[in-house]
SETORTI-618895 format. One line per field, with one value per residue: residue number from 1; z, x, y of N, C-alpha, C in turn. Coordinates in steps of 0.05 Angstrom, whole numbers, plus 5000, padded with zeros to 4 digits. Layout:
resi c(NUM/...)
nup c(Z/...)
neast c(X/...)
nnorth c(Y/...)
caup c(Z/...)
caeast c(X/...)
canorth c(Y/...)
cup c(Z/...)
ceast c(X/...)
cnorth c(Y/...)
This chain:
resi c(1/2/3/4/5/6/7/8/9/10/11/12/13/14/15/16/17/18/19/20/21/22/23/24/25/26/27/28/29/30/31/32/33/34/35/36/37/38/39/40/41/42/43/44/45/46/47/48/49/50/51/52/53/54/55/56/57/58/59/60/61/62/63/64/65/66/67/68/69/70/71/72/73/74/75/76/77/78/79/80/81/82/83/84/85/86/87/88/89/90/91/92/93/94/95/96/97/98/99/100/101/102/103/104/105/106/107/108/109/110/111/112/113/114/115/116/117/118/119/120/121/122/123/124/125/126/127/128/129/130/131/132/133/134/135/136/137/138/139/140/141/142/143/144/145/146/147/148/149/150/151/152/153/154/155/156/157/158/159/160/161/162/163/164/165/166/167/168/169/170/171/172/173/174/175/176/177/178/179/180/181/182/183/184/185/186/187/188/189/190/191/192/193/194/195/196/197/198/199/200/201/202/203/204/205/206/207/208/209/210/211/212/213/214/215/216/217/218/219/220/221/222/223/224/225/226/227/228/229/230/231/232/233/234/235/236/237/238/239/240/241/242/243/244/245/246/247/248/249/250/251/252/253/254/255/256/257/258/259/260/261/262/263/264/265/266/267/268/269/270/271/272/273/274/275/276/277/278/279/280/281/282/283/284/285/286/287/288/289/290/291/292/293/294/295/296/297/298/299/300/301/302/303/304/305/306/307/308/309/310/311/312/313/314/315/316/317/318/319/320/321/322/323/324/325/326/327/328/329/330/331/332/333/334/335/336/337/338/339/340/341)
nup c(4998/4982/5004/4982/4975/5022/5012/5014/4999/5028/5044/5064/5108/5137/5177/5246/5286/5331/5401/5419/5459/5495/5516/5502/5464/5409/5343/5325/5294/5275/5265/5241/5232/5220/5193/5166/5161/5175/5229/5245/5313/5362/5412/5455/5462/5461/5509/5497/5455/5491/5525/5596/5624/5586/5578/5573/5552/5574/5560/5602/5596/5595/5568/5558/5560/5507/5462/5447/5446/5426/5433/5388/5425/5420/5364/5364/5329/5320/5345/5351/5392/5397/5449/5450/5473/5530/5543/5582/5649/5645/5589/5526/5458/5410/5361/5317/5288/5254/5223/5201/5215/5273/5306/5320/5391/5384/5424/5459/5483/5532/5543/5598/5603/5635/5619/5587/5533/5510/5447/5441/5402/5323/5291/5244/5203/5226/5282/5345/5395/5459/5518/5579/5616/5684/5728/5768/5780/5729/5691/5719/5695/5646/5642/5653/5617/5571/5504/5494/5452/5397/5338/5270/5235/5266/5273/5307/5363/5427/5479/5529/5557/5586/5552/5507/5534/5563/5611/5647/5646/5672/5685/5666/5597/5537/5480/5453/5448/5470/5421/5425/5465/5482/5485/5521/5590/5652/5682/5637/5642/5702/5684/5655/5684/5711/5688/5689/5653/5666/5668/5658/5661/5623/5606/5550/5524/5486/5419/5363/5341/5335/5305/5262/5189/5135/5090/5065/4998/5000/5048/5076/5087/5117/5181/5250/5296/5364/5425/5496/5539/5596/5624/5681/5731/5759/5718/5669/5697/5699/5660/5631/5659/5647/5591/5597/5614/5568/5554/5524/5501/5494/5455/5474/5434/5388/5414/5458/5438/5412/5457/5484/5446/5437/5488/5487/5492/5451/5464/5467/5514/5568/5589/5644/5636/5618/5577/5514/5451/5375/5347/5285/5269/5209/5154/5147/5195/5257/5301/5374/5419/5424/5419/5398/5374/5396/5365/5338/5263/5214/5188/5116/5089/5141/5191/5230/5194/5175/5214/5233/5195/5178/5215/5217/5154/5101/5042/5068/5111/5077/5048/5094/5116/5066/5077/5120/5102/5064/5097/5131/5174/5228/5228/5253/5313/5345/5324/5305/5334/5317/5327/5327/5319)
neast c(5014/5005/5028/5009/4963/4938/4915/4883/4846/4845/4815/4845/4828/4795/4833/4831/4846/4856/4831/4765/4714/4684/4708/4674/4637/4653/4643/4612/4645/4598/4612/4601/4612/4594/4550/4568/4556/4543/4535/4522/4535/4541/4599/4580/4548/4568/4562/4514/4525/4549/4556/4529/4581/4618/4684/4726/4785/4836/4895/4935/4977/5020/5036/5097/5136/5170/5200/5256/5293/5354/5427/5483/5548/5605/5599/5545/5491/5427/5383/5349/5320/5281/5250/5246/5244/5275/5323/5359/5387/5390/5397/5377/5343/5338/5306/5335/5336/5373/5385/5440/5479/5488/5529/5566/5596/5585/5564/5504/5471/5420/5374/5404/5445/5423/5411/5444/5471/5495/5523/5519/5516/5504/5445/5400/5350/5352/5359/5379/5430/5429/5467/5437/5452/5442/5441/5407/5346/5329/5280/5263/5283/5277/5216/5220/5254/5230/5183/5110/5093/5070/5033/5057/5032/4989/4979/4964/4972/4972/4938/4921/4955/4936/4897/4925/4935/4904/4842/4856/4909/4967/5027/5080/5114/5103/5110/5074/5006/4949/4915/4850/4830/4826/4778/4751/4709/4720/4655/4626/4659/4645/4589/4596/4614/4576/4540/4559/4594/4672/4728/4790/4861/4916/4986/5015/5077/5075/5118/5160/5145/5089/5076/5119/5126/5115/5158/5173/5151/5124/5087/5107/5156/5172/5191/5169/5186/5205/5156/5147/5111/5059/5029/4989/4979/4932/4905/4901/4875/4828/4821/4814/4779/4729/4723/4725/4672/4639/4638/4651/4711/4734/4783/4802/4830/4885/4933/4924/4900/4952/4978/4945/4939/4993/5007/4972/4961/4972/4925/4889/4895/4907/4972/5005/5043/5105/5145/5175/5153/5142/5100/5070/5004/4972/4928/4909/4925/4903/4862/4869/4852/4822/4758/4726/4733/4759/4777/4816/4812/4852/4920/4936/4956/4983/5008/4979/4925/4922/4926/4869/4849/4858/4827/4774/4765/4808/4767/4716/4741/4756/4720/4684/4716/4719/4670/4667/4700/4659/4623/4643/4675/4724/4787/4841/4894/4861/4815/4752/4716/4716/4682/4688/4662)
nnorth c(4979/5049/5105/5152/5141/5154/5207/5269/5321/5393/5441/5504/5537/5510/5493/5480/5543/5559/5538/5518/5563/5539/5468/5417/5441/5430/5391/5329/5273/5213/5147/5079/5016/4981/4988/5025/5071/5149/5199/5258/5300/5330/5336/5343/5291/5246/5213/5191/5155/5125/5060/5037/5000/4994/5024/5077/5094/5134/5173/5198/5231/5293/5357/5378/5436/5435/5457/5489/5546/5569/5591/5576/5571/5605/5618/5646/5627/5624/5562/5515/5475/5414/5378/5306/5253/5224/5190/5172/5194/5256/5253/5272/5254/5296/5347/5376/5446/5487/5422/5418/5451/5434/5398/5343/5358/5410/5468/5490/5549/5566/5613/5662/5636/5585/5536/5484/5453/5400/5364/5296/5266/5252/5238/5208/5252/5293/5286/5292/5265/5299/5325/5354/5411/5446/5481/5488/5450/5401/5400/5440/5481/5475/5484/5544/5563/5538/5532/5528/5463/5478/5453/5460/5477/5515/5579/5617/5656/5615/5635/5613/5573/5520/5503/5469/5422/5357/5358/5322/5316/5291/5269/5292/5299/5289/5314/5333/5335/5286/5298/5280/5278/5332/5344/5337/5354/5362/5368/5334/5284/5266/5265/5222/5184/5171/5151/5102/5079/5066/5107/5099/5101/5112/5111/5148/5173/5228/5236/5228/5195/5188/5233/5247/5253/5211/5193/5154/5115/5070/5036/5004/5009/5050/5071/5072/5119/5104/5108/5125/5079/5069/5024/5003/4955/4963/4983/4953/4912/4928/4932/4886/4860/4886/4872/4820/4817/4826/4888/4945/4967/5038/5074/5135/5171/5163/5147/5128/5082/5061/5045/5005/4973/4957/4930/4889/4810/4755/4732/4760/4800/4853/4860/4887/4936/4971/5001/5018/5030/5010/5012/5006/5011/5000/4993/4924/4910/4868/4884/4871/4886/4941/4966/5007/5073/5149/5202/5259/5286/5270/5291/5296/5232/5222/5174/5175/5179/5136/5095/5094/5083/5035/5009/5023/5024/5035/5058/5072/5106/5158/5168/5189/5231/5266/5283/5314/5355/5372/5379/5424/5413/5417/5411/5383/5384/5432/5418/5385/5323/5252/5194/5130/5067)
caup c(4996/4983/5016/4967/4974/5037/5007/5009/5002/5054/5039/5087/5133/5151/5192/5270/5293/5359/5412/5418/5486/5507/5505/5499/5447/5384/5335/5334/5270/5289/5252/5251/5222/5215/5173/5140/5163/5184/5234/5259/5327/5388/5427/5501/5460/5462/5529/5490/5443/5508/5544/5615/5625/5577/5591/5564/5559/5571/5562/5623/5587/5596/5544/5565/5539/5493/5443/5467/5427/5440/5409/5389/5443/5403/5339/5372/5318/5323/5343/5358/5392/5405/5462/5444/5497/5557/5541/5610/5663/5628/5561/5510/5439/5410/5339/5325/5268/5231/5245/5187/5230/5294/5292/5345/5400/5389/5454/5455/5500/5524/5571/5610/5616/5656/5603/5564/5512/5484/5428/5439/5367/5305/5292/5225/5206/5236/5302/5366/5424/5478/5541/5591/5643/5691/5763/5789/5774/5693/5695/5727/5674/5613/5642/5653/5580/5540/5502/5487/5420/5377/5311/5253/5216/5277/5263/5323/5393/5443/5504/5547/5551/5585/5535/5495/5555/5563/5634/5661/5646/5700/5680/5644/5584/5510/5457/5430/5456/5454/5423/5418/5494/5488/5473/5551/5612/5688/5679/5616/5649/5720/5678/5640/5699/5735/5668/5697/5645/5672/5660/5653/5655/5623/5598/5526/5513/5450/5402/5333/5326/5327/5281/5243/5170/5127/5077/5040/4989/5006/5069/5091/5082/5136/5209/5278/5332/5393/5447/5520/5548/5611/5649/5705/5746/5766/5694/5657/5711/5697/5621/5625/5677/5627/5563/5602/5624/5545/5558/5500/5504/5475/5465/5473/5422/5375/5424/5477/5423/5408/5480/5495/5428/5443/5514/5490/5479/5429/5480/5474/5543/5571/5601/5654/5616/5618/5557/5492/5434/5352/5332/5268/5258/5176/5137/5150/5223/5268/5322/5390/5447/5424/5403/5384/5384/5399/5357/5318/5245/5216/5168/5098/5089/5158/5206/5250/5188/5164/5238/5233/5162/5188/5243/5201/5126/5083/5035/5086/5119/5060/5051/5117/5106/5046/5075/5136/5086/5050/5116/5145/5201/5238/5227/5264/5346/5357/5308/5319/5338/5303/5338/5307/5333)
caeast c(5000/5023/5035/4989/4932/4916/4914/4860/4846/4829/4820/4862/4814/4789/4855/4830/4881/4855/4814/4738/4710/4680/4728/4663/4621/4666/4622/4622/4625/4599/4621/4587/4631/4583/4534/4578/4533/4557/4517/4534/4524/4554/4607/4572/4528/4580/4556/4498/4541/4576/4539/4533/4592/4641/4705/4736/4816/4848/4929/4947/5007/5022/5056/5123/5158/5189/5218/5278/5302/5383/5442/5514/5575/5619/5586/5517/5489/5406/5388/5321/5316/5247/5249/5231/5249/5290/5329/5378/5381/5398/5407/5348/5345/5308/5301/5348/5336/5380/5406/5468/5496/5489/5546/5572/5612/5568/5545/5477/5473/5394/5366/5428/5463/5414/5415/5470/5465/5527/5512/5533/5509/5483/5423/5385/5324/5352/5353/5409/5427/5453/5468/5428/5472/5438/5451/5380/5331/5332/5259/5258/5300/5260/5194/5225/5262/5209/5156/5093/5110/5050/5039/5067/5003/4977/4999/4959/4987/4952/4930/4912/4973/4926/4881/4939/4930/4879/4838/4859/4942/4987/5055/5102/5135/5093/5121/5051/4979/4941/4893/4827/4823/4818/4744/4730/4712/4713/4632/4633/4669/4641/4575/4599/4623/4553/4519/4564/4626/4690/4744/4815/4884/4942/5005/5037/5086/5085/5138/5164/5129/5063/5078/5126/5112/5118/5171/5167/5128/5108/5093/5131/5185/5162/5196/5160/5201/5202/5148/5148/5080/5050/4995/4984/4969/4905/4884/4906/4859/4806/4809/4810/4751/4712/4725/4711/4640/4624/4638/4677/4741/4735/4810/4807/4860/4906/4957/4914/4896/4978/4993/4940/4951/5024/5005/4956/4977/4953/4901/4879/4890/4921/4987/5018/5069/5122/5163/5180/5136/5140/5078/5052/4981/4958/4911/4920/4922/4884/4866/4866/4839/4803/4731/4717/4760/4745/4796/4803/4818/4883/4941/4935/4976/4998/5013/4951/4905/4935/4909/4844/4840/4867/4803/4749/4774/4804/4748/4700/4747/4770/4690/4686/4737/4706/4639/4675/4701/4631/4605/4663/4689/4743/4819/4874/4896/4844/4793/4732/4725/4702/4678/4689/4646)
canorth c(5002/5070/5135/5170/5129/5167/5233/5278/5347/5399/5471/5511/5550/5484/5474/5505/5550/5555/5523/5534/5572/5502/5448/5405/5440/5420/5373/5298/5256/5181/5131/5059/5002/4959/4999/5048/5101/5169/5214/5288/5308/5357/5320/5331/5269/5218/5206/5181/5132/5103/5037/5027/4980/5007/5035/5098/5096/5161/5188/5224/5239/5325/5366/5392/5465/5418/5468/5505/5566/5582/5604/5560/5586/5627/5633/5658/5627/5609/5547/5509/5435/5401/5362/5283/5236/5232/5165/5169/5219/5289/5255/5272/5258/5323/5353/5402/5461/5481/5410/5410/5471/5424/5375/5330/5362/5427/5469/5509/5558/5566/5636/5677/5601/5573/5514/5480/5427/5395/5350/5276/5238/5254/5220/5211/5255/5317/5284/5290/5266/5313/5325/5381/5416/5474/5487/5487/5424/5408/5402/5474/5502/5467/5500/5569/5570/5528/5546/5497/5459/5481/5440/5488/5490/5531/5600/5640/5652/5603/5656/5602/5539/5498/5495/5448/5398/5355/5371/5305/5313/5283/5259/5306/5278/5298/5335/5340/5332/5269/5320/5273/5281/5359/5353/5329/5373/5356/5357/5305/5261/5259/5253/5186/5165/5173/5135/5070/5079/5072/5113/5082/5121/5097/5141/5144/5198/5237/5236/5236/5167/5201/5266/5246/5252/5191/5201/5129/5112/5051/5042/4982/5016/5071/5058/5084/5123/5101/5125/5103/5086/5052/5015/4995/4931/4960/4994/4929/4886/4939/4927/4862/4855/4898/4867/4794/4826/4842/4920/4961/4982/5047/5091/5163/5171/5139/5151/5113/5057/5047/5037/4980/4953/4940/4911/4862/4796/4743/4712/4787/4807/4870/4860/4909/4944/5002/5004/5039/5019/5023/4994/5019/5009/5008/4977/4900/4902/4854/4889/4854/4893/4956/4967/5038/5097/5170/5213/5270/5293/5278/5309/5269/5215/5211/5146/5172/5166/5105/5082/5098/5074/5006/5003/5032/5020/5060/5073/5095/5137/5177/5175/5205/5258/5280/5286/5327/5379/5376/5390/5444/5410/5432/5405/5375/5389/5437/5418/5372/5296/5233/5163/5101/5036)
cup c(5003/4996/5006/4972/5005/5036/5011/5018/5018/5037/5074/5113/5144/5177/5218/5277/5314/5375/5414/5452/5498/5497/5483/5469/5411/5375/5338/5309/5278/5268/5258/5230/5206/5192/5154/5142/5179/5201/5248/5286/5341/5404/5452/5485/5458/5482/5521/5460/5464/5524/5570/5616/5604/5597/5564/5569/5558/5578/5571/5630/5588/5580/5571/5544/5525/5471/5465/5443/5442/5416/5422/5404/5413/5378/5337/5353/5323/5330/5358/5370/5407/5422/5455/5461/5507/5555/5563/5624/5645/5597/5539/5477/5427/5379/5330/5291/5273/5241/5227/5203/5260/5290/5324/5358/5399/5422/5445/5488/5513/5547/5576/5619/5636/5647/5581/5557/5504/5474/5420/5415/5355/5291/5261/5224/5220/5274/5317/5391/5439/5500/5555/5614/5648/5717/5777/5780/5740/5696/5710/5703/5651/5619/5641/5622/5557/5530/5491/5451/5403/5349/5293/5231/5231/5276/5284/5343/5414/5466/5526/5544/5561/5566/5502/5515/5564/5600/5648/5662/5667/5702/5648/5621/5549/5503/5435/5442/5442/5452/5417/5458/5501/5493/5504/5568/5633/5688/5665/5628/5680/5713/5663/5655/5712/5711/5676/5673/5665/5656/5666/5645/5647/5607/5569/5524/5489/5440/5382/5324/5317/5303/5261/5214/5161/5100/5057/5027/4987/5039/5090/5096/5102/5167/5229/5289/5350/5403/5467/5522/5580/5614/5660/5717/5742/5745/5675/5670/5706/5668/5618/5642/5658/5605/5568/5609/5599/5541/5538/5515/5484/5482/5463/5459/5410/5387/5451/5464/5417/5430/5485/5473/5428/5458/5511/5478/5454/5443/5476/5499/5549/5596/5617/5645/5627/5601/5534/5468/5404/5335/5311/5249/5237/5174/5135/5177/5238/5297/5348/5413/5437/5413/5386/5396/5387/5389/5343/5280/5237/5187/5144/5098/5115/5174/5220/5234/5178/5187/5237/5210/5166/5204/5228/5167/5119/5065/5048/5099/5109/5054/5062/5113/5083/5050/5099/5134/5072/5083/5137/5169/5207/5241/5245/5291/5358/5343/5324/5319/5317/5331/5319/5320/5311)
ceast c(5022/5021/5004/4961/4919/4917/4890/4862/4831/4833/4829/4845/4796/4805/4842/4856/4876/4829/4774/4738/4704/4692/4704/4638/4636/4642/4637/4610/4626/4598/4614/4596/4616/4565/4543/4559/4550/4532/4534/4512/4540/4577/4601/4557/4553/4566/4526/4501/4556/4543/4551/4559/4616/4663/4718/4775/4831/4877/4927/4982/5008/5042/5075/5131/5176/5208/5231/5286/5330/5403/5471/5534/5589/5614/5559/5500/5457/5395/5364/5329/5282/5250/5239/5231/5283/5300/5352/5369/5398/5403/5375/5355/5325/5317/5305/5333/5359/5401/5437/5483/5498/5510/5546/5598/5598/5555/5527/5465/5438/5392/5406/5440/5456/5411/5440/5471/5487/5519/5530/5534/5491/5473/5417/5358/5329/5353/5382/5407/5448/5442/5461/5445/5442/5447/5427/5368/5331/5306/5248/5262/5286/5232/5208/5236/5245/5189/5140/5098/5087/5053/5038/5044/4986/4998/4984/4968/4961/4955/4930/4941/4956/4899/4886/4948/4904/4875/4848/4897/4959/5018/5060/5118/5128/5107/5100/5028/4970/4913/4865/4819/4824/4797/4732/4727/4710/4677/4623/4641/4662/4604/4569/4599/4599/4534/4532/4585/4648/4711/4769/4843/4905/4958/5025/5055/5086/5106/5132/5155/5100/5064/5091/5120/5127/5129/5177/5147/5112/5114/5099/5160/5192/5176/5191/5192/5189/5178/5145/5123/5084/5032/5001/4976/4940/4891/4886/4885/4839/4798/4804/4781/4734/4711/4713/4678/4622/4619/4657/4698/4740/4766/4803/4838/4872/4925/4948/4909/4924/4986/4971/4939/4981/5024/4986/4971/4956/4930/4885/4869/4913/4940/4993/5040/5083/5150/5156/5164/5142/5123/5071/5023/4975/4941/4923/4923/4908/4878/4857/4847/4812/4779/4715/4736/4743/4776/4794/4810/4843/4897/4932/4964/4994/4989/4981/4923/4903/4916/4880/4827/4840/4842/4774/4745/4783/4787/4736/4707/4750/4740/4682/4691/4727/4681/4642/4684/4678/4627/4618/4663/4717/4762/4832/4873/4871/4811/4760/4730/4710/4698/4674/4681/4645)
cnorth c(5023/5090/5153/5161/5137/5203/5242/5311/5364/5432/5488/5533/5530/5477/5499/5518/5561/5547/5535/5541/5547/5484/5426/5412/5441/5393/5347/5276/5223/5164/5108/5035/4981/4965/5006/5069/5123/5186/5236/5303/5330/5336/5310/5298/5244/5203/5177/5145/5118/5087/5028/5000/4980/5014/5060/5092/5117/5159/5214/5249/5276/5331/5387/5420/5448/5438/5497/5527/5577/5588/5586/5580/5588/5635/5654/5643/5608/5582/5535/5479/5430/5377/5334/5259/5238/5201/5160/5198/5242/5282/5255/5268/5290/5329/5371/5415/5485/5451/5407/5425/5453/5401/5368/5345/5400/5438/5493/5524/5567/5590/5641/5650/5586/5544/5505/5460/5423/5369/5325/5259/5253/5240/5225/5228/5284/5318/5275/5282/5288/5317/5352/5382/5435/5460/5494/5460/5434/5422/5436/5490/5490/5480/5529/5572/5555/5538/5516/5491/5461/5468/5467/5495/5514/5559/5624/5627/5637/5620/5631/5567/5522/5484/5470/5431/5391/5362/5340/5292/5308/5286/5272/5289/5281/5316/5340/5328/5314/5283/5304/5276/5314/5364/5343/5351/5348/5338/5337/5286/5249/5241/5224/5175/5149/5144/5102/5059/5082/5089/5107/5088/5102/5128/5133/5169/5208/5244/5238/5209/5180/5220/5260/5251/5224/5195/5178/5122/5089/5047/5018/4977/5041/5055/5080/5085/5102/5109/5103/5109/5060/5050/5000/4970/4940/4970/4968/4908/4895/4932/4910/4840/4867/4885/4826/4796/4835/4878/4929/4969/5006/5072/5114/5169/5157/5132/5124/5070/5044/5030/5007/4965/4936/4925/4888/4835/4780/4732/4731/4798/4821/4861/4885/4913/4971/4996/5026/5012/5029/5013/5016/5008/5015/4982/4951/4884/4881/4867/4874/4861/4918/4954/4986/5055/5129/5187/5245/5272/5301/5289/5278/5256/5208/5182/5148/5165/5143/5087/5079/5082/5045/4999/5010/5030/5042/5077/5085/5110/5159/5181/5185/5232/5273/5288/5304/5358/5388/5397/5424/5434/5419/5418/5401/5382/5399/5440/5392/5345/5273/5206/5149/5072/5020)
């Protein structure tokens, strides 16, 4: 299958530039895979699509201010890092810009020398392994100097940084938001619980594996970057119990989907897990555990569009996207939502 099989035309004005005033007032396109039907709802209607005994799987990762702007020691050349993953204490994989000028041994100064990065290793695709040093706790320095890493297609300034966090975010570590969760409010979650629907937390720190563009023409040639995830014993046991009792496992976002599918064994059971995953879910993949998915509208030719196409079928999904364009849904991170069941 080719990357170009997942291309669709999107008018630029449908790319949402800022979040709605109320998180749960976005629209919801509901897809039924069995009947190949599409319904147009509001996100608050999600509660009517969930049944007592179902479970929502939420990703509690929190976005860190992962974009750091600094200057090279000696030359003062402007340099930008996007923190992707902490591989060891104070050792980070970053995306460097401009990468060609950031060589092994280069030192980058951030702020008034509050943070210093030394490049230890040059990697492919603009990636670098760097050692970060600071006289104060490293996380404090990063939060003081870093910026929220909004996607490049968002051109407007985000006034409230918390709007790029889910209301249930807890564990810092993501370079981008698990955006399907941005639609939930605390009130809506309370109403969902009251209906008898379980809300089960897991964590997957969003990194390059989620948003890296597919460069290969053939999907089999694309390699996913690893992302770290964790599922506790308590969450694993709850999910297995829900499944045993014929409840549905509803993943909130492709990140939750990738985590639970990475943790599911061949028998269709979830194991408590704490590891890295490079799972690439594309058409032909056999889902082991997920029954339904809440997600946003994704970029053309992206691995996320390939994942939802694996779940709903490529033709049905592209037809739904065509209808979403026709109905003027809002796309991408701050856009509207989709339920696939």
